[in-house]
mmCIF file as Biopython writes it, N, C-alpha, C and O atoms, coordinates in Angstrom:
data_model
#
loop_
_atom_site.group_PDB
_atom_site.id
_atom_site.type_symbol
_atom_site.label_atom_id
_atom_site.label_alt_id
_atom_site.label_comp_id
_atom_site.label_asym_id
_atom_site.label_entity_id
_atom_site.label_seq_id
_atom_site.pdbx_PDB_ins_code
_atom_site.Cartn_x
_atom_site.Cartn_y
_atom_site.Cartn_z
_atom_site.occupancy
_atom_site.B_iso_or_equiv
_atom_site.auth_seq_id
_atom_site.auth_asym_id
_atom_site.pdbx_PDB_model_num
ATOM 1   N N  . UNK A ? 1  ? -13.656 7.458   -16.200 1.0 0.0 1  A 1 
ATOM 2   C CA . UNK A ? 1  ? -13.370 6.230   -15.543 1.0 0.0 1  A 1 
ATOM 3   C C  . UNK A ? 1  ? -14.710 5.533   -15.105 1.0 0.0 1  A 1 
ATOM 4   O O  . UNK A ? 1  ? -15.637 6.133   -14.561 1.0 0.0 1  A 1 
ATOM 5   N N  . UNK A ? 2  ? -14.700 4.318   -15.380 1.0 0.0 2  A 1 
ATOM 6   C CA . UNK A ? 2  ? -16.075 3.562   -14.823 1.0 0.0 2  A 1 
ATOM 7   C C  . UNK A ? 2  ? -15.944 3.307   -13.475 1.0 0.0 2  A 1 
ATOM 8   O O  . UNK A ? 2  ? -14.900 3.523   -12.859 1.0 0.0 2  A 1 
ATOM 9   N N  . UNK A ? 3  ? -17.027 2.824   -12.946 1.0 0.0 3  A 1 
ATOM 10  C CA . UNK A ? 3  ? -17.136 2.449   -11.496 1.0 0.0 3  A 1 
ATOM 11  C C  . UNK A ? 3  ? -16.149 1.546   -10.972 1.0 0.0 3  A 1 
ATOM 12  O O  . UNK A ? 3  ? -15.625 1.726   -9.873  1.0 0.0 3  A 1 
ATOM 13  N N  . UNK A ? 4  ? -15.857 0.498   -11.793 1.0 0.0 4  A 1 
ATOM 14  C CA . UNK A ? 4  ? -14.933 -0.476  -11.426 1.0 0.0 4  A 1 
ATOM 15  C C  . UNK A ? 4  ? -13.353 0.064   -11.343 1.0 0.0 4  A 1 
ATOM 16  O O  . UNK A ? 4  ? -12.512 -0.354  -10.547 1.0 0.0 4  A 1 
ATOM 17  N N  . UNK A ? 5  ? -13.181 0.969   -12.236 1.0 0.0 5  A 1 
ATOM 18  C CA . UNK A ? 5  ? -11.872 1.659   -12.186 1.0 0.0 5  A 1 
ATOM 19  C C  . UNK A ? 5  ? -11.733 2.508   -10.919 1.0 0.0 5  A 1 
ATOM 20  O O  . UNK A ? 5  ? -10.707 2.544   -10.239 1.0 0.0 5  A 1 
ATOM 21  N N  . UNK A ? 6  ? -12.699 3.091   -10.698 1.0 0.0 6  A 1 
ATOM 22  C CA . UNK A ? 6  ? -12.783 4.011   -9.476  1.0 0.0 6  A 1 
ATOM 23  C C  . UNK A ? 6  ? -12.506 3.046   -8.225  1.0 0.0 6  A 1 
ATOM 24  O O  . UNK A ? 6  ? -11.607 3.357   -7.444  1.0 0.0 6  A 1 
ATOM 25  N N  . UNK A ? 7  ? -13.169 2.019   -8.041  1.0 0.0 7  A 1 
ATOM 26  C CA . UNK A ? 7  ? -13.102 1.264   -6.925  1.0 0.0 7  A 1 
ATOM 27  C C  . UNK A ? 7  ? -11.715 0.676   -6.907  1.0 0.0 7  A 1 
ATOM 28  O O  . UNK A ? 7  ? -11.197 0.677   -5.790  1.0 0.0 7  A 1 
ATOM 29  N N  . UNK A ? 8  ? -11.032 0.199   -7.839  1.0 0.0 8  A 1 
ATOM 30  C CA . UNK A ? 8  ? -9.724  -0.373  -7.946  1.0 0.0 8  A 1 
ATOM 31  C C  . UNK A ? 8  ? -8.757  0.490   -7.623  1.0 0.0 8  A 1 
ATOM 32  O O  . UNK A ? 8  ? -7.793  0.138   -6.943  1.0 0.0 8  A 1 
ATOM 33  N N  . UNK A ? 9  ? -8.938  1.903   -8.147  1.0 0.0 9  A 1 
ATOM 34  C CA . UNK A ? 9  ? -7.946  3.146   -7.851  1.0 0.0 9  A 1 
ATOM 35  C C  . UNK A ? 9  ? -8.075  3.282   -6.416  1.0 0.0 9  A 1 
ATOM 36  O O  . UNK A ? 9  ? -7.012  3.329   -5.798  1.0 0.0 9  A 1 
ATOM 37  N N  . UNK A ? 10 ? -9.218  3.359   -5.712  1.0 0.0 10 A 1 
ATOM 38  C CA . UNK A ? 10 ? -9.325  3.652   -4.417  1.0 0.0 10 A 1 
ATOM 39  C C  . UNK A ? 10 ? -8.679  2.590   -3.387  1.0 0.0 10 A 1 
ATOM 40  O O  . UNK A ? 10 ? -8.186  2.860   -2.292  1.0 0.0 10 A 1 
ATOM 41  N N  . UNK A ? 11 ? -8.793  1.328   -3.986  1.0 0.0 11 A 1 
ATOM 42  C CA . UNK A ? 11 ? -8.093  0.289   -3.127  1.0 0.0 11 A 1 
ATOM 43  C C  . UNK A ? 11 ? -6.703  0.318   -3.331  1.0 0.0 11 A 1 
ATOM 44  O O  . UNK A ? 11 ? -6.001  -0.047  -2.387  1.0 0.0 11 A 1 
ATOM 45  N N  . UNK A ? 12 ? -6.131  0.702   -4.442  1.0 0.0 12 A 1 
ATOM 46  C CA . UNK A ? 12 ? -4.746  0.821   -4.707  1.0 0.0 12 A 1 
ATOM 47  C C  . UNK A ? 12 ? -4.115  2.111   -3.787  1.0 0.0 12 A 1 
ATOM 48  O O  . UNK A ? 12 ? -3.034  2.021   -3.204  1.0 0.0 12 A 1 
ATOM 49  N N  . UNK A ? 13 ? -4.852  3.151   -3.762  1.0 0.0 13 A 1 
ATOM 50  C CA . UNK A ? 13 ? -4.441  4.389   -3.243  1.0 0.0 13 A 1 
ATOM 51  C C  . UNK A ? 13 ? -4.353  4.378   -1.701  1.0 0.0 13 A 1 
ATOM 52  O O  . UNK A ? 13 ? -3.447  4.952   -1.097  1.0 0.0 13 A 1 
ATOM 53  N N  . UNK A ? 14 ? -5.319  3.709   -1.116  1.0 0.0 14 A 1 
ATOM 54  C CA . UNK A ? 14 ? -5.610  3.679   0.320   1.0 0.0 14 A 1 
ATOM 55  C C  . UNK A ? 14 ? -4.225  3.159   1.041   1.0 0.0 14 A 1 
ATOM 56  O O  . UNK A ? 14 ? -3.704  3.766   1.977   1.0 0.0 14 A 1 
ATOM 57  N N  . UNK A ? 15 ? -3.750  2.054   0.521   1.0 0.0 15 A 1 
ATOM 58  C CA . UNK A ? 15 ? -2.361  1.585   0.913   1.0 0.0 15 A 1 
ATOM 59  C C  . UNK A ? 15 ? -1.257  2.159   0.349   1.0 0.0 15 A 1 
ATOM 60  O O  . UNK A ? 15 ? -0.221  2.338   0.989   1.0 0.0 15 A 1 
ATOM 61  N N  . UNK A ? 16 ? -1.404  2.481   -0.875  1.0 0.0 16 A 1 
ATOM 62  C CA . UNK A ? 16 ? -0.206  2.930   -1.540  1.0 0.0 16 A 1 
ATOM 63  C C  . UNK A ? 16 ? 0.131   4.285   -1.042  1.0 0.0 16 A 1 
ATOM 64  O O  . UNK A ? 16 ? 1.311   4.627   -1.132  1.0 0.0 16 A 1 
ATOM 65  N N  . UNK A ? 17 ? -0.719  5.098   -0.537  1.0 0.0 17 A 1 
ATOM 66  C CA . UNK A ? 17 ? -0.419  6.468   -0.018  1.0 0.0 17 A 1 
ATOM 67  C C  . UNK A ? 17 ? 0.647   6.398   1.202   1.0 0.0 17 A 1 
ATOM 68  O O  . UNK A ? 17 ? 1.420   7.314   1.482   1.0 0.0 17 A 1 
ATOM 69  N N  . UNK A ? 18 ? 0.558   5.143   1.888   1.0 0.0 18 A 1 
ATOM 70  C CA . UNK A ? 18 ? 1.476   5.114   3.150   1.0 0.0 18 A 1 
ATOM 71  C C  . UNK A ? 18 ? 2.890   4.490   2.818   1.0 0.0 18 A 1 
ATOM 72  O O  . UNK A ? 18 ? 3.768   4.388   3.675   1.0 0.0 18 A 1 
ATOM 73  N N  . UNK A ? 19 ? 3.039   4.091   1.543   1.0 0.0 19 A 1 
ATOM 74  C CA . UNK A ? 19 ? 4.337   3.413   1.322   1.0 0.0 19 A 1 
ATOM 75  C C  . UNK A ? 19 ? 5.461   4.480   1.398   1.0 0.0 19 A 1 
ATOM 76  O O  . UNK A ? 19 ? 6.453   4.218   2.078   1.0 0.0 19 A 1 
ATOM 77  N N  . UNK A ? 20 ? 5.381   5.545   0.813   1.0 0.0 20 A 1 
ATOM 78  C CA . UNK A ? 20 ? 6.296   6.754   0.813   1.0 0.0 20 A 1 
ATOM 79  C C  . UNK A ? 20 ? 5.723   7.887   1.549   1.0 0.0 20 A 1 
ATOM 80  O O  . UNK A ? 20 ? 5.707   8.992   1.006   1.0 0.0 20 A 1 
ATOM 81  N N  . UNK A ? 21 ? 5.299   7.741   2.609   1.0 0.0 21 A 1 
ATOM 82  C CA . UNK A ? 21 ? 4.577   8.793   3.392   1.0 0.0 21 A 1 
ATOM 83  C C  . UNK A ? 21 ? 5.346   8.900   4.675   1.0 0.0 21 A 1 
ATOM 84  O O  . UNK A ? 21 ? 6.399   8.299   4.886   1.0 0.0 21 A 1 
ATOM 85  N N  . UNK A ? 22 ? 4.704   9.767   5.582   1.0 0.0 22 A 1 
ATOM 86  C CA . UNK A ? 22 ? 5.238   9.971   6.953   1.0 0.0 22 A 1 
ATOM 87  C C  . UNK A ? 22 ? 5.529   8.717   7.745   1.0 0.0 22 A 1 
ATOM 88  O O  . UNK A ? 22 ? 6.376   8.731   8.639   1.0 0.0 22 A 1 
ATOM 89  N N  . UNK A ? 23 ? 4.843   7.633   7.434   1.0 0.0 23 A 1 
ATOM 90  C CA . UNK A ? 23 ? 5.183   6.467   8.187   1.0 0.0 23 A 1 
ATOM 91  C C  . UNK A ? 23 ? 6.563   5.933   7.876   1.0 0.0 23 A 1 
ATOM 92  O O  . UNK A ? 23 ? 7.302   5.455   8.736   1.0 0.0 23 A 1 
ATOM 93  N N  . UNK A ? 24 ? 6.826   6.029   6.756   1.0 0.0 24 A 1 
ATOM 94  C CA . UNK A ? 24 ? 8.234   5.648   6.132   1.0 0.0 24 A 1 
ATOM 95  C C  . UNK A ? 24 ? 9.404   6.309   6.851   1.0 0.0 24 A 1 
ATOM 96  O O  . UNK A ? 24 ? 10.429  5.725   7.203   1.0 0.0 24 A 1 
ATOM 97  N N  . UNK A ? 25 ? 9.088   7.776   7.049   1.0 0.0 25 A 1 
ATOM 98  C CA . UNK A ? 25 ? 10.060  8.547   7.743   1.0 0.0 25 A 1 
ATOM 99  C C  . UNK A ? 25 ? 10.211  8.195   9.012   1.0 0.0 25 A 1 
ATOM 100 O O  . UNK A ? 25 ? 11.356  8.129   9.460   1.0 0.0 25 A 1 
ATOM 101 N N  . UNK A ? 26 ? 9.220   7.934   9.746   1.0 0.0 26 A 1 
ATOM 102 C CA . UNK A ? 26 ? 9.115   7.469   11.109  1.0 0.0 26 A 1 
ATOM 103 C C  . UNK A ? 26 ? 9.873   6.068   11.309  1.0 0.0 26 A 1 
ATOM 104 O O  . UNK A ? 26 ? 10.718  5.863   12.180  1.0 0.0 26 A 1 
ATOM 105 N N  . UNK A ? 27 ? 9.461   5.210   10.429  1.0 0.0 27 A 1 
ATOM 106 C CA . UNK A ? 27 ? 10.019  3.831   10.577  1.0 0.0 27 A 1 
ATOM 107 C C  . UNK A ? 27 ? 11.577  3.908   10.371  1.0 0.0 27 A 1 
ATOM 108 O O  . UNK A ? 27 ? 12.341  3.245   11.074  1.0 0.0 27 A 1 
ATOM 109 N N  . UNK A ? 28 ? 12.014  4.756   9.366   1.0 0.0 28 A 1 
ATOM 110 C CA . UNK A ? 28 ? 13.401  4.716   9.144   1.0 0.0 28 A 1 
ATOM 111 C C  . UNK A ? 28 ? 14.235  5.560   10.206  1.0 0.0 28 A 1 
ATOM 112 O O  . UNK A ? 28 ? 15.463  5.491   10.258  1.0 0.0 28 A 1 
ATOM 113 N N  . UNK A ? 29 ? 13.546  6.283   10.967  1.0 0.0 29 A 1 
ATOM 114 C CA . UNK A ? 29 ? 14.215  6.914   12.144  1.0 0.0 29 A 1 
ATOM 115 C C  . UNK A ? 29 ? 14.385  6.049   13.339  1.0 0.0 29 A 1 
ATOM 116 O O  . UNK A ? 29 ? 15.312  6.235   14.129  1.0 0.0 29 A 1 
ATOM 117 N N  . UNK A ? 30 ? 13.483  5.082   13.488  1.0 0.0 30 A 1 
ATOM 118 C CA . UNK A ? 30 ? 13.441  4.272   14.647  1.0 0.0 30 A 1 
ATOM 119 C C  . UNK A ? 30 ? 14.132  2.995   14.636  1.0 0.0 30 A 1 
ATOM 120 O O  . UNK A ? 30 ? 14.605  2.518   15.667  1.0 0.0 30 A 1 
ATOM 121 N N  . UNK A ? 31 ? 14.217  2.344   13.342  1.0 0.0 31 A 1 
ATOM 122 C CA . UNK A ? 31 ? 14.740  0.984   13.159  1.0 0.0 31 A 1 
ATOM 123 C C  . UNK A ? 31 ? 15.763  1.056   12.118  1.0 0.0 31 A 1 
ATOM 124 O O  . UNK A ? 31 ? 15.943  2.083   11.464  1.0 0.0 31 A 1 
ATOM 125 N N  . UNK A ? 32 ? 16.498  -0.116  11.939  1.0 0.0 32 A 1 
ATOM 126 C CA . UNK A ? 32 ? 17.550  -0.200  10.945  1.0 0.0 32 A 1 
ATOM 127 C C  . UNK A ? 32 ? 17.053  -0.410  9.493   1.0 0.0 32 A 1 
ATOM 128 O O  . UNK A ? 32 ? 15.844  -0.565  9.320   1.0 0.0 32 A 1 
ATOM 129 N N  . UNK A ? 33 ? 17.808  -0.425  8.554   1.0 0.0 33 A 1 
ATOM 130 C CA . UNK A ? 33 ? 17.645  -0.481  7.193   1.0 0.0 33 A 1 
ATOM 131 C C  . UNK A ? 33 ? 16.895  -1.632  6.737   1.0 0.0 33 A 1 
ATOM 132 O O  . UNK A ? 33 ? 15.996  -1.486  5.908   1.0 0.0 33 A 1 
ATOM 133 N N  . UNK A ? 34 ? 17.204  -2.801  7.227   1.0 0.0 34 A 1 
ATOM 134 C CA . UNK A ? 34 ? 16.564  -4.157  6.854   1.0 0.0 34 A 1 
ATOM 135 C C  . UNK A ? 34 ? 15.038  -4.007  7.244   1.0 0.0 34 A 1 
ATOM 136 O O  . UNK A ? 34 ? 14.159  -4.459  6.512   1.0 0.0 34 A 1 
ATOM 137 N N  . UNK A ? 35 ? 14.770  -3.367  8.404   1.0 0.0 35 A 1 
ATOM 138 C CA . UNK A ? 35 ? 13.303  -3.323  8.762   1.0 0.0 35 A 1 
ATOM 139 C C  . UNK A ? 35 ? 12.599  -2.522  7.854   1.0 0.0 35 A 1 
ATOM 140 O O  . UNK A ? 35 ? 11.435  -2.818  7.583   1.0 0.0 35 A 1 
ATOM 141 N N  . UNK A ? 36 ? 13.204  -1.437  7.290   1.0 0.0 36 A 1 
ATOM 142 C CA . UNK A ? 36 ? 12.677  -0.593  6.352   1.0 0.0 36 A 1 
ATOM 143 C C  . UNK A ? 36 ? 12.251  -1.243  5.090   1.0 0.0 36 A 1 
ATOM 144 O O  . UNK A ? 36 ? 11.134  -1.071  4.601   1.0 0.0 36 A 1 
ATOM 145 N N  . UNK A ? 37 ? 13.172  -1.996  4.577   1.0 0.0 37 A 1 
ATOM 146 C CA . UNK A ? 37 ? 12.841  -2.814  3.426   1.0 0.0 37 A 1 
ATOM 147 C C  . UNK A ? 37 ? 11.638  -3.806  3.641   1.0 0.0 37 A 1 
ATOM 148 O O  . UNK A ? 37 ? 10.754  -3.977  2.801   1.0 0.0 37 A 1 
ATOM 149 N N  . UNK A ? 38 ? 11.699  -4.416  4.816   1.0 0.0 38 A 1 
ATOM 150 C CA . UNK A ? 38 ? 10.468  -5.355  5.212   1.0 0.0 38 A 1 
ATOM 151 C C  . UNK A ? 38 ? 9.103   -4.389  5.224   1.0 0.0 38 A 1 
ATOM 152 O O  . UNK A ? 38 ? 8.053   -4.757  4.697   1.0 0.0 38 A 1 
ATOM 153 N N  . UNK A ? 39 ? 9.236   -3.306  5.791   1.0 0.0 39 A 1 
ATOM 154 C CA . UNK A ? 39 ? 8.120   -2.361  5.759   1.0 0.0 39 A 1 
ATOM 155 C C  . UNK A ? 39 ? 7.635   -1.939  4.398   1.0 0.0 39 A 1 
ATOM 156 O O  . UNK A ? 39 ? 6.419   -1.875  4.217   1.0 0.0 39 A 1 
ATOM 157 N N  . UNK A ? 40 ? 8.466   -1.646  3.427   1.0 0.0 40 A 1 
ATOM 158 C CA . UNK A ? 40 ? 8.058   -1.432  2.125   1.0 0.0 40 A 1 
ATOM 159 C C  . UNK A ? 40 ? 7.420   -2.613  1.403   1.0 0.0 40 A 1 
ATOM 160 O O  . UNK A ? 40 ? 6.336   -2.571  0.820   1.0 0.0 40 A 1 
ATOM 161 N N  . UNK A ? 41 ? 8.219   -3.667  1.510   1.0 0.0 41 A 1 
ATOM 162 C CA . UNK A ? 41 ? 7.770   -4.932  0.901   1.0 0.0 41 A 1 
ATOM 163 C C  . UNK A ? 41 ? 6.226   -5.391  1.382   1.0 0.0 41 A 1 
ATOM 164 O O  . UNK A ? 41 ? 5.385   -5.831  0.598   1.0 0.0 41 A 1 
ATOM 165 N N  . UNK A ? 42 ? 6.027   -5.208  2.768   1.0 0.0 42 A 1 
ATOM 166 C CA . UNK A ? 42 ? 4.815   -5.664  3.217   1.0 0.0 42 A 1 
ATOM 167 C C  . UNK A ? 42 ? 3.702   -4.635  2.810   1.0 0.0 42 A 1 
ATOM 168 O O  . UNK A ? 42 ? 2.547   -5.035  2.662   1.0 0.0 42 A 1 
ATOM 169 N N  . UNK A ? 43 ? 4.017   -3.373  2.634   1.0 0.0 43 A 1 
ATOM 170 C CA . UNK A ? 43 ? 3.084   -2.367  2.267   1.0 0.0 43 A 1 
ATOM 171 C C  . UNK A ? 43 ? 2.617   -2.525  0.756   1.0 0.0 43 A 1 
ATOM 172 O O  . UNK A ? 43 ? 1.489   -2.299  0.319   1.0 0.0 43 A 1 
ATOM 173 N N  . UNK A ? 44 ? 3.725   -2.960  0.060   1.0 0.0 44 A 1 
ATOM 174 C CA . UNK A ? 44 ? 3.476   -3.237  -1.592  1.0 0.0 44 A 1 
ATOM 175 C C  . UNK A ? 44 ? 2.642   -4.513  -1.608  1.0 0.0 44 A 1 
ATOM 176 O O  . UNK A ? 44 ? 1.688   -4.593  -2.381  1.0 0.0 44 A 1 
ATOM 177 N N  . UNK A ? 45 ? 2.959   -5.508  -0.796  1.0 0.0 45 A 1 
ATOM 178 C CA . UNK A ? 45 ? 2.095   -6.683  -0.975  1.0 0.0 45 A 1 
ATOM 179 C C  . UNK A ? 45 ? 0.631   -6.419  -0.386  1.0 0.0 45 A 1 
ATOM 180 O O  . UNK A ? 45 ? -0.343  -6.986  -0.881  1.0 0.0 45 A 1 
ATOM 181 N N  . UNK A ? 46 ? 0.528   -5.636  0.570   1.0 0.0 46 A 1 
ATOM 182 C CA . UNK A ? 46 ? -1.031  -5.218  1.001   1.0 0.0 46 A 1 
ATOM 183 C C  . UNK A ? 46 ? -1.597  -4.494  -0.185  1.0 0.0 46 A 1 
ATOM 184 O O  . UNK A ? 46 ? -2.744  -4.755  -0.549  1.0 0.0 46 A 1 
ATOM 185 N N  . UNK A ? 47 ? -0.857  -3.590  -0.820  1.0 0.0 47 A 1 
ATOM 186 C CA . UNK A ? 47 ? -1.419  -2.855  -1.893  1.0 0.0 47 A 1 
ATOM 187 C C  . UNK A ? 47 ? -1.996  -3.803  -2.974  1.0 0.0 47 A 1 
ATOM 188 O O  . UNK A ? 47 ? -3.107  -3.633  -3.478  1.0 0.0 47 A 1 
ATOM 189 N N  . UNK A ? 48 ? -1.211  -4.747  -3.269  1.0 0.0 48 A 1 
ATOM 190 C CA . UNK A ? 48 ? -1.668  -5.869  -4.497  1.0 0.0 48 A 1 
ATOM 191 C C  . UNK A ? 48 ? -2.864  -6.599  -3.935  1.0 0.0 48 A 1 
ATOM 192 O O  . UNK A ? 48 ? -3.877  -6.793  -4.607  1.0 0.0 48 A 1 
ATOM 193 N N  . UNK A ? 49 ? -2.729  -6.981  -2.743  1.0 0.0 49 A 1 
ATOM 194 C CA . UNK A ? 49 ? -3.881  -7.908  -2.147  1.0 0.0 49 A 1 
ATOM 195 C C  . UNK A ? 49 ? -5.194  -7.030  -2.080  1.0 0.0 49 A 1 
ATOM 196 O O  . UNK A ? 49 ? -6.297  -7.531  -2.299  1.0 0.0 49 A 1 
ATOM 197 N N  . UNK A ? 50 ? -5.021  -5.681  -1.763  1.0 0.0 50 A 1 
ATOM 198 C CA . UNK A ? 50 ? -6.289  -4.872  -1.701  1.0 0.0 50 A 1 
ATOM 199 C C  . UNK A ? 50 ? -6.783  -4.735  -3.159  1.0 0.0 50 A 1 
ATOM 200 O O  . UNK A ? 50 ? -8.005  -4.719  -3.310  1.0 0.0 50 A 1 
ATOM 201 N N  . UNK A ? 51 ? -6.113  -4.648  -4.088  1.0 0.0 51 A 1 
ATOM 202 C CA . UNK A ? 51 ? -6.634  -4.460  -5.518  1.0 0.0 51 A 1 
ATOM 203 C C  . UNK A ? 51 ? -7.250  -5.809  -5.864  1.0 0.0 51 A 1 
ATOM 204 O O  . UNK A ? 51 ? -8.267  -5.814  -6.558  1.0 0.0 51 A 1 
ATOM 205 N N  . UNK A ? 52 ? -6.753  -6.882  -5.466  1.0 0.0 52 A 1 
ATOM 206 C CA . UNK A ? 52 ? -7.217  -8.206  -5.833  1.0 0.0 52 A 1 
ATOM 207 C C  . UNK A ? 52 ? -8.525  -8.500  -5.204  1.0 0.0 52 A 1 
ATOM 208 O O  . UNK A ? 52 ? -9.450  -8.994  -5.849  1.0 0.0 52 A 1 
ATOM 209 N N  . UNK A ? 53 ? -8.604  -8.204  -3.972  1.0 0.0 53 A 1 
ATOM 210 C CA . UNK A ? 53 ? -9.872  -8.290  -3.219  1.0 0.0 53 A 1 
ATOM 211 C C  . UNK A ? 53 ? -10.914 -7.525  -3.727  1.0 0.0 53 A 1 
ATOM 212 O O  . UNK A ? 53 ? -12.043 -7.982  -3.908  1.0 0.0 53 A 1 
ATOM 213 N N  . UNK A ? 54 ? -10.564 -6.308  -3.979  1.0 0.0 54 A 1 
ATOM 214 C CA . UNK A ? 54 ? -11.561 -5.304  -4.559  1.0 0.0 54 A 1 
ATOM 215 C C  . UNK A ? 54 ? -12.003 -5.765  -5.879  1.0 0.0 54 A 1 
ATOM 216 O O  . UNK A ? 54 ? -13.182 -5.649  -6.212  1.0 0.0 54 A 1 
ATOM 217 N N  . UNK A ? 55 ? -11.161 -6.258  -6.609  1.0 0.0 55 A 1 
ATOM 218 C CA . UNK A ? 55 ? -11.517 -6.856  -8.016  1.0 0.0 55 A 1 
ATOM 219 C C  . UNK A ? 55 ? -12.316 -8.075  -7.866  1.0 0.0 55 A 1 
ATOM 220 O O  . UNK A ? 55 ? -13.174 -8.284  -8.724  1.0 0.0 55 A 1 
ATOM 221 N N  . UNK A ? 56 ? -12.164 -8.932  -6.883  1.0 0.0 56 A 1 
ATOM 222 C CA . UNK A ? 56 ? -13.008 -10.150 -6.723  1.0 0.0 56 A 1 
ATOM 223 C C  . UNK A ? 56 ? -14.369 -9.708  -6.233  1.0 0.0 56 A 1 
ATOM 224 O O  . UNK A ? 56 ? -15.371 -10.219 -6.733  1.0 0.0 56 A 1 
ATOM 225 N N  . UNK A ? 57 ? -14.459 -8.880  -5.379  1.0 0.0 57 A 1 
ATOM 226 C CA . UNK A ? 57 ? -15.805 -8.455  -4.792  1.0 0.0 57 A 1 
ATOM 227 C C  . UNK A ? 57 ? -16.573 -7.584  -5.773  1.0 0.0 57 A 1 
ATOM 228 O O  . UNK A ? 57 ? -17.795 -7.467  -5.683  1.0 0.0 57 A 1 
ATOM 229 N N  . UNK A ? 58 ? -15.831 -6.954  -6.741  1.0 0.0 58 A 1 
ATOM 230 C CA . UNK A ? 58 ? -16.752 -6.133  -7.532  1.0 0.0 58 A 1 
ATOM 231 C C  . UNK A ? 58 ? -17.224 -6.973  -8.753  1.0 0.0 58 A 1 
ATOM 232 O O  . UNK A ? 58 ? -18.010 -6.490  -9.568  1.0 0.0 58 A 1 
#
């Protein structure tokens, strides 16, 4: 993998690791189902934006 691929992969995985991690378990135990969906959508949006920003700066 070239340097650009490593940077994009890092940007993707930093946010992506928390989409289905311990934070999701905590959020689902504290709030209702609609807030869990908002949490997942927000994390996926942040993941996409992180890749775009890394791609633009690289």
